ROSE-4610 file (N, C-alpha, C; in Angstrom, 1 decimal, always signed):
// ROSE-4610
residu = [X/X/X/X/X/X/X/X/X/X/X/X/X/X/X/X/X/X/X/X/X/X/X/X/X/X/X/X/X/X/X/X/X/X/X/X/X/X/X/X/X/X/X/X/X/X/X/X/X/X/X/X/X/X/X/X/X/X/X/X/X/X/X/X/X/X/X/X/X/X/X/X/X/X/X/X/X/X/X/X/X/X/X/X/X/X/X/X/X/X/X/X/X/X/X/X/X/X/X/X/X/X/X/X/X/X/X/X/X/X/X/X/X/X/X/X/X/X/X/X/X/X/X/X/X/X/X/X/X/X/X/X/X/X/X/X/X/X/X/X/X/X/X/X/X/X/X/X/X/X/X/X/X/X/X/X/X/X/X/X/X/X/X/X/X/X/X/X/X/X/X/X/X/X/X/X/X/X/X/X/X/X/X/X/X/X/X/X/X/X/X/X/X/X/X/X/X/X/X/X/X/X/X/X/X/X/X/X/X/X/X/X/X/X/X/X/X/X/X/X/X/X/X/X/X/X/X/X/X/X/X/X/X/X/X/X/X/X/X/X/X/X/X/X/X/X/X/X/X/X/X/X/X/X/X/X/X/X/X/X/X/X/X/X/X/X/X/X/X/X/X/X/X/X/X/X/X/X/X/X/X/X/X/X/X/X/X/X/X/X/X/X/X/X/X/X/X/X/X/X/X/X/X/X/X/X/X/X/X/X/X/X/X/X/X/X/X/X/X/X/X/X/X/X/X/X/X/X/X/X/X/X/X/X/X/X/X/X/X/X/X/X/X/X/X/X/X/X/X/X/X/X/X/X/X/X/X/X/X/X/X/X/X/X/X/X/X/X/X/X/X/X/X/X/X/X/X/X/X/X/X/X/X/X/X/X/X/X/X/X/X/X/X/X/X/X/X/X/X/X/X/X/X/X/X/X/X/X/X/X/X/X/X/X/X/X/X/X/X/X/X/X/X/X/X/X/X/X/X/X/X/X/X/X/X/X/X/X/X/X/X/X/X/X/X/X/X/X/X/X/X/X/X/X/X/X/X/X/X/X/X/X/X/X/X/X/X/X/X/X/X/X/X/X/X/X/X/X/X/X/X/X/X/X/X/X/X/X/X/X/X/X/X/X/X/X/X/X/X/X/X/X/X/X/X/X/X/X/X/X/X/X/X/X/X/X/X/X/X/X/X/X/X/X/X/X/X/X/X/X/X/X/X/X/X/X/X/X/X/X/X/X/X/X/X/X/X/X/X/X/X/X/X/X/X/X/X/X/X/X/X/X/X/X/X/X/X/X/X/X/X/X/X/X/X/X/X/X/X/X/X/X/X/X/X/X/X/X/X/X/X/X/X/X/X/X/X/X/X/X/X/X/X/X/X/X/X/X/X/X/X/X/X/X/X/X/X/X/X/X/X/X/X/X/X/X/X/X/X/X/X/X/X/X/X/X/X/X/X/X/X/X/X/X/X/X/X/X/X/X/X/X/X/X/X/X/X/X/X/X/X/X/X/X/X/X/X/X/X/X/X/X/X/X/X/X/X/X/X/X/X/X/X/X/X/X/X]
num = [1/1/1/2/2/2/3/3/3/4/4/4/5/5/5/6/6/6/7/7/7/8/8/8/9/9/9/10/10/10/11/11/11/12/12/12/13/13/13/14/14/14/15/15/15/16/16/16/17/17/17/18/18/18/19/19/19/20/20/20/21/21/21/22/22/22/23/23/23/24/24/24/25/25/25/26/26/26/27/27/27/28/28/28/29/29/29/30/30/30/31/31/31/32/32/32/33/33/33/34/34/34/35/35/35/36/36/36/37/37/37/38/38/38/39/39/39/40/40/40/41/41/41/42/42/42/43/43/43/44/44/44/45/45/45/46/46/46/47/47/47/48/48/48/49/49/49/50/50/50/51/51/51/52/52/52/53/53/53/54/54/54/55/55/55/56/56/56/57/57/57/58/58/58/59/59/59/60/60/60/61/61/61/62/62/62/63/63/63/64/64/64/65/65/65/66/66/66/67/67/67/68/68/68/69/69/69/70/70/70/71/71/71/72/72/72/73/73/73/74/74/74/75/75/75/76/76/76/77/77/77/78/78/78/79/79/79/80/80/80/81/81/81/82/82/82/83/83/83/84/84/84/85/85/85/86/86/86/87/87/87/88/88/88/89/89/89/90/90/90/91/91/91/92/92/92/93/93/93/94/94/94/95/95/95/96/96/96/97/97/97/98/98/98/99/99/99/100/100/100/101/101/101/102/102/102/103/103/103/104/104/104/105/105/105/106/106/106/107/107/107/108/108/108/109/109/109/110/110/110/111/111/111/112/112/112/113/113/113/114/114/114/115/115/115/116/116/116/117/117/117/118/118/118/119/119/119/120/120/120/121/121/121/122/122/122/123/123/123/124/124/124/125/125/125/126/126/126/127/127/127/128/128/128/129/129/129/130/130/130/131/131/131/132/132/132/133/133/133/134/134/134/135/135/135/136/136/136/137/137/137/138/138/138/139/139/139/140/140/140/141/141/141/142/142/142/143/143/143/144/144/144/145/145/145/146/146/146/147/147/147/148/148/148/149/149/149/150/150/150/151/151/151/152/152/152/153/153/153/154/154/154/155/155/155/156/156/156/157/157/157/158/158/158/159/159/159/160/160/160/161/161/161/162/162/162/163/163/163/164/164/164/165/165/165/166/166/166/167/167/167/168/168/168/169/169/169/170/170/170/171/171/171/172/172/172/173/173/173/174/174/174/175/175/175/176/176/176/177/177/177/178/178/178/179/179/179/180/180/180/181/181/181/182/182/182/183/183/183/184/184/184/185/185/185/186/186/186/187/187/187/188/188/188/189/189/189/190/190/190/191/191/191/192/192/192/193/193/193/194/194/194/195/195/195/196/196/196/197/197/197/198/198/198/199/199/199/200/200/200/201/201/201/202/202/202/203/203/203/204/204/204/205/205/205/206/206/206/207/207/207/208/208/208/209/209/209/210/210/210/211/211/211/212/212/212/213/213/213/214/214/214/215/215/215/216/216/216/217/217/217/218/218/218/219/219/219/220/220/220/221/221/221/222/222/222/223/223/223/224/224/224/225/225/225/226/226/226/227/227/227/228/228/228/229/229/229]
x = [+151.9/+150.7/+150.1/+150.0/+149.4/+148.0/+147.3/+145.9/+145.2/+143.8/+143.2/+143.8/+144.1/+144.8/+143.5/+143.5/+142.7/+143.0/+144.1/+144.6/+144.5/+143.8/+143.4/+142.5/+142.3/+141.5/+140.0/+139.3/+137.9/+137.0/+135.9/+134.8/+134.2/+133.4/+133.0/+131.8/+131.3/+130.1/+130.7/+131.8/+132.4/+132.9/+133.6/+134.2/+133.0/+131.8/+130.6/+130.1/+130.0/+129.5/+130.6/+131.8/+132.7/+132.7/+132.6/+132.5/+131.0/+130.1/+128.7/+128.7/+129.5/+129.3/+130.5/+131.6/+132.4/+131.8/+130.9/+130.3/+129.3/+128.5/+127.3/+127.9/+129.0/+129.6/+130.2/+130.8/+131.1/+130.3/+129.1/+127.9/+127.5/+127.2/+126.7/+127.4/+129.0/+129.8/+129.8/+129.7/+129.5/+128.4/+127.2/+126.0/+125.8/+126.5/+126.8/+127.7/+128.7/+129.5/+128.7/+127.9/+127.3/+126.3/+125.5/+124.4/+124.9/+125.9/+126.6/+127.1/+127.7/+128.4/+127.1/+126.2/+125.0/+124.4/+124.3/+123.6/+124.4/+125.8/+126.7/+126.7/+126.5/+126.6/+125.3/+124.3/+122.9/+122.8/+123.4/+123.2/+124.1/+125.2/+126.2/+126.1/+125.5/+125.2/+124.0/+123.0/+121.5/+120.8/+121.2/+120.6/+119.3/+119.6/+118.5/+119.3/+118.5/+119.0/+117.9/+118.6/+117.8/+117.4/+116.1/+115.6/+115.8/+115.8/+115.9/+117.4/+118.3/+119.8/+120.5/+120.4/+121.1/+120.6/+119.2/+118.7/+119.1/+119.1/+119.5/+120.7/+121.7/+123.2/+123.3/+122.6/+122.8/+122.2/+121.3/+120.8/+121.8/+122.3/+123.4/+124.5/+125.1/+126.4/+126.1/+125.0/+124.4/+124.7/+124.0/+123.9/+125.6/+126.4/+127.8/+128.4/+128.4/+129.2/+128.7/+127.3/+126.7/+127.3/+127.1/+127.5/+129.2/+129.8/+131.3/+131.7/+131.0/+131.2/+131.4/+130.5/+130.4/+131.4/+131.5/+132.7/+134.0/+134.2/+135.5/+135.7/+134.7/+134.9/+135.1/+134.6/+134.9/+136.1/+136.9/+138.1/+139.2/+138.9/+139.7/+140.4/+139.7/+140.4/+140.1/+139.5/+139.5/+140.6/+140.9/+142.1/+141.9/+143.0/+142.8/+144.1/+144.1/+145.4/+145.8/+146.9/+147.3/+148.7/+148.9/+150.1/+150.3/+149.1/+149.1/+149.2/+148.3/+148.4/+149.8/+150.3/+151.7/+152.8/+152.7/+153.6/+153.4/+152.2/+151.7/+152.1/+152.3/+152.5/+151.5/+151.7/+150.7/+149.4/+149.5/+148.2/+147.4/+148.1/+147.3/+146.8/+147.5/+146.9/+145.7/+145.7/+144.3/+143.3/+143.7/+142.6/+141.9/+142.7/+142.2/+141.4/+142.0/+141.2/+139.7/+139.7/+138.3/+137.5/+138.2/+137.3/+136.8/+137.5/+137.3/+136.0/+136.3/+135.2/+133.7/+133.9/+132.6/+131.9/+132.6/+132.3/+131.7/+132.0/+131.7/+130.5/+130.3/+129.2/+128.0/+128.2/+127.2/+126.8/+127.7/+127.5/+126.6/+127.0/+126.4/+125.0/+124.8/+123.6/+122.5/+123.1/+122.3/+122.0/+122.9/+122.7/+121.7/+121.5/+120.5/+119.3/+119.0/+117.7/+117.4/+118.2/+117.9/+117.6/+118.1/+117.8/+116.4/+116.1/+114.8/+113.7/+114.0/+113.0/+112.7/+113.6/+113.5/+112.8/+113.2/+112.7/+111.3/+111.1/+109.8/+108.6/+108.4/+107.1/+106.9/+108.1/+108.0/+107.4/+107.6/+107.1/+105.7/+105.1/+104.1/+104.0/+105.3/+105.6/+105.8/+105.9/+106.2/+107.7/+108.1/+109.2/+109.4/+110.5/+110.7/+110.4/+110.2/+110.1/+111.6/+111.7/+113.0/+113.8/+114.6/+115.6/+116.9/+117.4/+118.6/+118.5/+117.6/+117.5/+116.0/+115.6/+114.1/+113.5/+112.5/+111.6/+110.3/+110.1/+108.7/+108.6/+107.3/+106.9/+106.0/+106.0/+105.3/+104.0/+102.8/+101.6/+101.3/+100.4/+99.8/+101.0/+102.0/+103.1/+102.4/+102.8/+102.3/+102.8/+101.9/+102.4/+102.8/+104.1/+104.8/+104.8/+104.2/+104.2/+103.9/+103.3/+102.8/+103.9/+104.9/+106.0/+106.9/+107.0/+107.8/+109.1/+109.9/+111.2/+110.7/+111.6/+111.3/+111.3/+112.0/+112.0/+112.1/+112.5/+112.6/+111.3/+111.2/+109.8/+109.7/+108.4/+108.1/+108.2/+108.9/+109.0/+107.9/+107.6/+106.6/+106.8/+107.9/+108.3/+108.0/+107.8/+107.3/+106.0/+105.1/+103.6/+102.9/+103.5/+102.9/+102.8/+103.7/+103.6/+102.5/+101.9/+100.7/+99.7/+99.3/+98.4/+98.8/+100.0/+100.6/+100.8/+101.2/+101.4/+100.5/+100.3/+99.6/+98.1/+97.5/+95.9/+95.5/+96.4/+95.8/+96.1/+96.5/+96.7/+97.9/+97.9/+98.9/+100.1/+101.5/+102.4/+102.9/+103.0/+103.5/+105.2/+105.6/+107.1/+107.4/+108.7/+109.2/+109.2/+108.3/+108.1/+109.5/+109.7/+111.0/+111.4/+110.3/+110.5/+111.9/+111.8/+112.8/+114.1/+114.5/+115.9/+116.3/+115.2/+115.6/+115.9/+115.4/+115.5/+117.0/+118.1/+119.2/+119.8/+119.1/+119.5/+119.3/+118.2/+118.3/+119.0/+119.2/+119.7/+121.3/+121.9/+123.2/+123.8/+122.9/+123.3/+123.4/+122.2/+122.3/+123.5/+123.9/+125.1/+126.3/+126.4/+127.6/+127.6/+126.4/+126.5/+126.9/+126.5/+127.1/+128.5/+129.1/+130.5/+131.3/+130.8/+131.5/+131.4/+130.4/+130.3/+131.3/+131.5/+132.4/+133.9/+134.1/+135.3/+135.7/+134.8/+135.0/+135.3/+134.6/+135.0/+136.3/+136.7/+138.1/+139.1/+138.8/+139.8/+139.9/+138.6/+138.7/+139.3/+139.2/+139.9/+141.2/+141.8/+143.3/+143.6/+142.5/+142.6/+142.9/+142.6/+142.8/+143.3/+144.0/+144.6/+143.8/+143.1/+142.4/+141.4/+140.4/+139.5/+140.2/+141.4/+141.8/+143.1/+143.3/+144.2/+145.7/+145.7/+147.0/+146.8/+147.9/+147.5/+147.9/+148.5/+149.0/+148.4/+147.8/+147.4/+148.6/+149.8/+150.9/+151.2/+151.3/+151.6/+150.9/+149.6/+148.6/+149.0/+149.2/+149.5/+150.7/+151.8/+153.1/+152.9/+152.2/+151.7/+151.1/+150.3/+149.7/+150.5/+151.4/+152.4/+153.4/+153.6/+154.6/+153.8/+152.5/+151.8/+151.5/+151.6/+151.2/+149.9/+149.0/+147.6/+147.1/+148.1/+147.6/+147.3/+146.3/+145.9/+146.5]
y = [+14.9/+14.2/+15.3/+14.8/+15.8/+15.7/+16.6/+16.7/+17.4/+17.5/+18.1/+19.8/+20.1/+21.5/+22.7/+23.4/+24.5/+25.5/+25.5/+26.7/+26.0/+24.9/+24.4/+25.5/+25.5/+26.4/+26.3/+27.4/+27.0/+27.7/+27.0/+27.7/+28.8/+29.7/+30.9/+30.4/+29.4/+28.9/+28.4/+27.6/+26.8/+28.4/+29.2/+30.3/+31.0/+31.0/+31.7/+31.1/+29.8/+29.1/+29.2/+29.0/+29.0/+30.2/+31.5/+32.8/+32.8/+32.2/+32.4/+31.7/+30.4/+29.6/+30.2/+30.8/+31.6/+32.8/+33.7/+34.9/+34.6/+33.4/+33.0/+32.6/+31.9/+31.4/+32.7/+33.6/+34.9/+35.7/+35.9/+36.5/+36.1/+34.8/+34.0/+34.4/+34.2/+34.5/+36.1/+37.1/+38.3/+38.8/+38.1/+38.3/+37.7/+36.6/+36.0/+37.3/+37.6/+38.7/+40.0/+40.4/+41.6/+41.5/+40.3/+40.2/+40.0/+39.2/+39.1/+40.5/+41.1/+42.4/+43.5/+43.6/+44.3/+44.0/+42.7/+42.3/+42.6/+42.5/+42.9/+44.2/+45.2/+46.6/+46.9/+46.3/+46.7/+46.3/+45.3/+44.8/+45.7/+46.1/+46.6/+48.2/+48.8/+50.2/+50.7/+49.8/+50.3/+49.3/+48.4/+47.4/+46.6/+46.5/+45.9/+44.6/+44.0/+42.9/+42.5/+42.0/+41.4/+40.1/+39.7/+38.7/+37.3/+37.5/+36.6/+36.3/+37.3/+37.3/+35.9/+35.3/+34.0/+32.9/+32.9/+31.9/+32.0/+33.2/+33.2/+33.2/+33.5/+33.1/+31.6/+30.9/+29.3/+29.0/+29.3/+28.9/+29.1/+30.4/+30.8/+29.9/+29.6/+28.8/+27.5/+26.6/+25.4/+25.6/+26.6/+26.8/+26.8/+27.6/+27.9/+26.5/+25.8/+24.5/+23.5/+23.4/+22.5/+22.9/+24.0/+24.5/+24.4/+24.5/+24.5/+23.0/+22.1/+20.7/+20.4/+20.7/+20.3/+21.3/+22.3/+23.3/+22.7/+22.0/+21.4/+20.1/+19.4/+18.2/+18.8/+20.0/+20.5/+21.1/+21.6/+21.9/+21.1/+19.9/+18.9/+19.5/+20.4/+21.0/+20.5/+19.3/+18.5/+17.8/+17.9/+17.1/+15.8/+14.9/+13.5/+12.9/+11.6/+10.8/+10.1/+10.2/+9.4/+8.7/+8.5/+7.7/+6.2/+5.6/+4.3/+4.3/+5.3/+5.3/+5.7/+6.4/+7.0/+5.9/+4.7/+3.8/+2.7/+2.8/+1.9/+2.7/+1.5/+2.1/+2.8/+3.5/+4.3/+3.5/+2.4/+1.6/+1.5/+1.2/+1.0/+2.1/+3.1/+4.5/+5.0/+4.6/+4.9/+4.0/+2.5/+1.8/+2.2/+2.4/+3.0/+4.2/+5.1/+6.5/+6.2/+5.2/+4.9/+4.1/+3.2/+2.8/+3.7/+4.7/+5.6/+6.6/+7.0/+7.8/+7.0/+5.8/+5.0/+5.1/+4.6/+4.8/+6.3/+7.2/+8.7/+8.8/+8.0/+8.2/+7.5/+6.4/+5.8/+6.6/+7.1/+7.9/+9.1/+9.8/+11.0/+10.6/+9.5/+9.2/+9.2/+8.3/+8.1/+9.5/+10.3/+11.7/+12.4/+12.2/+13.1/+12.4/+11.1/+10.4/+10.8/+10.8/+11.3/+12.8/+13.8/+15.0/+15.1/+14.4/+14.7/+14.1/+13.1/+12.5/+13.3/+13.9/+15.0/+16.3/+16.7/+18.0/+17.9/+16.8/+16.8/+17.0/+16.6/+16.9/+18.5/+19.0/+20.5/+21.3/+20.6/+21.1/+20.7/+19.9/+19.4/+18.1/+17.6/+16.5/+15.0/+14.1/+12.7/+12.3/+11.8/+11.2/+9.9/+9.4/+8.1/+6.8/+5.9/+4.5/+3.9/+2.8/+2.1/+2.5/+1.7/+1.8/+2.7/+2.1/+2.5/+3.2/+2.7/+3.4/+3.5/+4.6/+5.0/+3.9/+3.4/+2.4/+3.1/+4.2/+4.9/+6.0/+6.5/+7.5/+7.0/+7.5/+6.9/+7.5/+7.1/+7.7/+8.0/+9.0/+9.5/+9.9/+10.6/+11.0/+12.2/+12.6/+13.8/+14.9/+15.8/+17.1/+17.9/+18.7/+19.6/+20.8/+21.2/+22.3/+23.7/+23.3/+24.4/+24.8/+24.0/+24.3/+25.6/+26.4/+27.5/+27.7/+28.6/+29.0/+29.5/+29.5/+29.9/+31.5/+32.3/+33.9/+34.5/+33.9/+34.4/+35.2/+36.3/+36.9/+36.4/+36.2/+36.0/+36.9/+36.6/+37.5/+37.8/+38.9/+39.0/+38.3/+38.1/+37.5/+36.0/+35.4/+34.0/+33.8/+34.7/+34.7/+33.7/+33.5/+32.6/+31.1/+30.7/+29.4/+29.1/+30.1/+29.9/+29.3/+29.7/+29.1/+27.8/+27.5/+26.6/+25.3/+25.4/+24.3/+24.5/+25.7/+25.8/+26.1/+25.7/+25.5/+27.1/+28.1/+29.4/+30.3/+29.2/+30.1/+30.8/+31.9/+32.9/+32.3/+32.4/+32.3/+33.6/+33.3/+34.5/+34.4/+33.3/+33.2/+32.6/+32.7/+32.1/+30.5/+29.8/+28.4/+27.7/+26.6/+25.8/+25.2/+25.2/+24.6/+25.3/+26.7/+27.5/+27.3/+27.4/+27.2/+25.7/+24.8/+23.5/+22.8/+23.9/+23.6/+23.3/+23.9/+23.6/+22.2/+21.3/+20.1/+19.4/+19.4/+18.3/+19.1/+20.5/+21.1/+21.0/+21.1/+20.7/+19.5/+18.5/+17.1/+16.6/+17.2/+17.0/+17.6/+18.8/+19.2/+18.5/+17.9/+17.1/+15.9/+15.4/+14.2/+14.4/+15.6/+16.0/+16.2/+16.9/+17.1/+15.8/+14.9/+13.5/+12.7/+12.8/+12.2/+13.0/+14.2/+14.8/+14.3/+14.2/+14.1/+12.5/+11.8/+10.1/+10.3/+10.9/+11.0/+11.5/+12.6/+13.0/+11.8/+11.2/+10.3/+8.9/+8.5/+7.3/+7.8/+9.1/+9.7/+10.1/+9.9/+10.1/+11.7/+12.6/+14.0/+14.5/+13.4/+13.6/+12.4/+12.6/+11.3/+10.9/+11.9/+11.6/+12.5/+12.3/+13.2/+14.2/+14.0/+14.9/+15.6/+16.9/+17.8/+17.2/+16.9/+16.8/+16.1/+15.5/+14.6/+15.6/+16.9/+17.7/+19.1/+19.7/+21.2/+22.1/+21.8/+22.5/+22.4/+21.5/+21.2/+22.2/+22.3/+23.1/+24.5/+25.0/+26.3/+26.8/+25.8/+26.2/+26.3/+25.6/+25.7/+27.2/+27.5/+28.8/+29.7/+29.8/+30.8/+31.0/+29.8/+29.9/+30.3/+30.5/+31.2/+30.1/+28.9/+27.7/+27.5/+28.3/+28.3/+29.5/+30.5/+31.6/+31.4/+32.0/+31.6/+33.1]
z = [+215.1/+214.4/+213.4/+212.2/+211.2/+211.2/+211.3/+211.6/+210.3/+210.1/+209.3/+209.3/+208.2/+208.1/+207.9/+208.6/+208.8/+207.6/+207.2/+206.0/+204.6/+204.6/+203.2/+202.7/+201.4/+200.6/+201.0/+201.3/+201.7/+200.7/+200.5/+199.6/+200.4/+199.7/+200.2/+201.3/+200.8/+201.7/+203.1/+203.1/+204.1/+205.1/+204.4/+205.1/+205.9/+204.9/+205.7/+206.9/+206.9/+207.9/+209.2/+208.9/+209.9/+210.8/+209.9/+210.5/+211.4/+210.8/+211.5/+213.0/+212.7/+214.1/+215.2/+214.7/+215.6/+216.1/+215.4/+215.7/+216.8/+216.5/+217.3/+218.6/+218.8/+220.0/+220.8/+220.0/+220.7/+221.2/+220.4/+221.0/+222.2/+222.2/+223.4/+224.7/+224.4/+225.5/+225.9/+224.8/+225.2/+226.0/+225.6/+226.3/+227.8/+228.1/+229.3/+230.1/+229.4/+230.3/+230.6/+229.7/+229.8/+230.7/+230.8/+231.9/+233.2/+233.3/+234.7/+235.2/+234.3/+234.7/+235.0/+234.3/+234.7/+236.1/+236.3/+237.5/+238.7/+238.7/+239.7/+239.9/+238.7/+238.8/+239.6/+239.2/+239.7/+241.3/+241.6/+243.0/+244.0/+243.6/+244.4/+244.5/+243.3/+243.2/+243.5/+243.1/+243.2/+244.0/+244.5/+245.4/+244.6/+243.2/+242.4/+241.8/+240.8/+240.1/+239.1/+238.0/+237.0/+237.3/+237.8/+238.4/+237.6/+236.1/+235.2/+234.8/+235.1/+234.8/+234.9/+236.1/+236.3/+235.6/+235.2/+234.5/+233.1/+232.4/+231.3/+230.9/+231.9/+231.8/+231.7/+232.6/+232.6/+231.2/+230.7/+229.4/+228.4/+228.3/+227.3/+227.5/+228.7/+228.8/+228.4/+228.6/+227.9/+226.5/+225.7/+224.4/+224.1/+224.5/+224.2/+224.0/+225.2/+225.3/+224.3/+224.1/+223.1/+221.6/+221.4/+220.0/+219.8/+220.8/+221.1/+220.7/+221.4/+221.0/+219.5/+218.9/+217.5/+216.6/+217.1/+216.5/+216.6/+218.0/+218.1/+217.3/+217.0/+216.0/+214.7/+214.2/+212.9/+212.8/+213.8/+213.8/+214.3/+214.8/+215.5/+216.5/+217.4/+218.4/+219.8/+219.8/+221.1/+221.5/+222.8/+223.2/+223.6/+223.4/+223.9/+224.1/+224.4/+224.8/+223.7/+223.1/+221.8/+222.1/+223.4/+223.7/+223.3/+223.3/+222.7/+221.2/+220.6/+219.0/+218.5/+219.2/+218.7/+218.5/+219.4/+219.2/+218.1/+217.4/+216.4/+215.0/+214.1/+212.7/+212.1/+211.0/+210.4/+210.1/+209.6/+209.3/+210.5/+211.7/+212.8/+213.4/+213.2/+213.6/+213.0/+211.6/+210.9/+211.2/+211.4/+211.8/+213.1/+214.2/+215.4/+215.2/+214.4/+214.1/+213.4/+212.6/+212.1/+213.0/+214.0/+215.1/+215.9/+216.3/+217.3/+216.6/+215.3/+214.7/+214.6/+214.3/+214.4/+215.8/+216.9/+218.1/+218.5/+218.0/+218.1/+217.3/+216.2/+215.3/+216.1/+216.7/+217.4/+218.6/+219.5/+220.7/+220.2/+219.2/+218.6/+218.1/+217.6/+217.1/+218.5/+219.5/+220.6/+221.5/+221.4/+222.0/+221.2/+219.8/+219.0/+219.5/+219.5/+219.8/+221.2/+222.4/+223.6/+223.5/+222.8/+222.7/+222.4/+221.1/+220.5/+221.6/+222.1/+223.2/+224.2/+224.8/+225.9/+225.5/+224.2/+223.8/+223.4/+222.6/+221.8/+222.8/+223.9/+224.6/+224.9/+225.1/+225.3/+224.2/+222.9/+221.6/+221.2/+222.0/+221.6/+220.5/+220.7/+219.7/+220.3/+219.6/+220.2/+220.2/+221.3/+221.3/+220.6/+220.2/+219.5/+220.4/+219.7/+220.6/+220.4/+220.9/+221.0/+222.0/+222.7/+223.8/+223.2/+222.3/+221.7/+220.2/+219.4/+218.1/+217.8/+217.3/+216.9/+216.1/+216.5/+215.7/+215.2/+215.6/+215.4/+216.6/+216.6/+217.5/+218.6/+219.8/+221.0/+220.8/+221.4/+221.5/+222.9/+223.0/+224.3/+225.2/+224.7/+225.6/+226.4/+227.5/+228.1/+227.7/+227.3/+226.5/+227.6/+227.2/+228.3/+227.8/+226.7/+226.1/+227.0/+227.8/+229.0/+230.0/+230.2/+230.9/+230.5/+231.5/+231.3/+232.1/+231.7/+232.6/+234.0/+234.9/+236.1/+236.1/+235.5/+235.7/+234.3/+233.1/+232.3/+231.4/+231.2/+230.8/+229.2/+229.0/+227.6/+226.6/+225.5/+224.4/+223.3/+223.0/+222.1/+220.8/+220.3/+219.0/+219.1/+220.1/+220.1/+220.8/+220.7/+220.9/+220.1/+218.8/+217.9/+218.4/+219.4/+220.1/+220.9/+221.2/+222.1/+221.2/+220.1/+219.2/+218.7/+218.4/+217.8/+218.9/+220.0/+220.9/+222.3/+222.4/+223.9/+223.9/+222.9/+222.6/+222.8/+222.3/+222.5/+224.0/+224.8/+226.3/+226.1/+227.0/+226.8/+227.8/+227.5/+228.3/+229.1/+230.5/+231.2/+231.4/+231.1/+231.0/+230.0/+229.5/+228.2/+228.3/+227.3/+227.4/+227.3/+227.8/+227.9/+226.5/+225.9/+224.6/+223.8/+224.1/+223.2/+223.7/+225.1/+225.4/+225.1/+225.3/+225.1/+223.7/+222.6/+221.4/+221.0/+221.6/+221.5/+221.5/+222.3/+222.5/+221.1/+220.5/+219.2/+218.1/+218.1/+217.0/+217.3/+218.4/+218.8/+218.6/+219.1/+219.0/+217.3/+216.6/+215.3/+214.4/+215.2/+214.4/+214.9/+216.0/+216.4/+215.6/+215.5/+214.3/+213.2/+212.6/+211.3/+211.2/+212.3/+212.3/+212.4/+213.3/+213.5/+212.0/+211.3/+210.1/+209.1/+209.2/+208.1/+208.6/+209.8/+210.4/+210.0/+210.2/+209.6/+208.1/+207.3/+206.0/+205.6/+206.4/+206.1/+206.5/+207.7/+208.2/+207.2/+206.7/+205.6/+204.3/+204.0/+202.8/+202.9/+204.0/+204.5/+204.6/+204.7/+205.1/+206.4/+207.2/+208.7/+209.4/+210.4/+211.1/+212.2/+212.7/+214.2/+214.4/+215.4/+215.9/+216.8/+217.3/+218.2/+217.8/+218.3/+217.7/+218.3/+219.7/+220.4/+221.6/+222.1/+223.5/+224.6/+224.3/+225.3/+224.9/+225.9/+225.7/+225.4/+226.1/+225.9/+224.5/+223.8/+222.3/+221.6/+221.7/+221.1/+221.3/+222.5/+222.8/+222.1/+222.1/+221.5/+219.9/+219.4/+217.9/+217.7/+218.6/+218.3/+218.4/+219.4/+219.9/+218.6/+217.7/+216.7/+215.5/+215.5/+214.5/+213.3/+213.7/+212.8/+212.2/+212.8/+212.6/+211.8/+211.6/+210.8/+209.5/+209.1/+207.6/+206.7]
């Protein structure tokens, strides 16, 4: 199946953002590994531990997964089942690709609404009204800006949040608004990537939202250097 070709000429801006996303995901993975390694080393050699280590690793893991989803849509690297699609003529395949893209658009939009509604109270903001689609903003929602993480210490660089959303009261731990901010950001990025993929499908530059129906196929392509730039 012919997919969106990653070796097409890229603009400098596109190449910059590709590298930025890849480096951020790699940095998160590296930090997770480093913190976990340090915790194991401290525990078995010095009978000590980073009390905040596990919570930070869990936060970073969530960030990596959510950012990776949007990046997967951008690179068409998500795996899927195309057994039925492959038996259809080219026109039928394209129709199903457009339908699947529209379904993903709706799902991504719902994810974004849910992510905002969950995160907003932690930022002292209002969630949206409407069960499925936002029809406005609710009133008198319980403010959760004072909620903090369990063990992660407060960073001085975020002290400005105390006056902005916590009525000047100091935080003894990192407020949850910071790690939870990845929810609306990543879901907005997912929606953007699905919109971009849908445009490529409609314009004939991409055949599907998935890269292959078999992981082995993708591994074989990489082994033969088909994705080398």
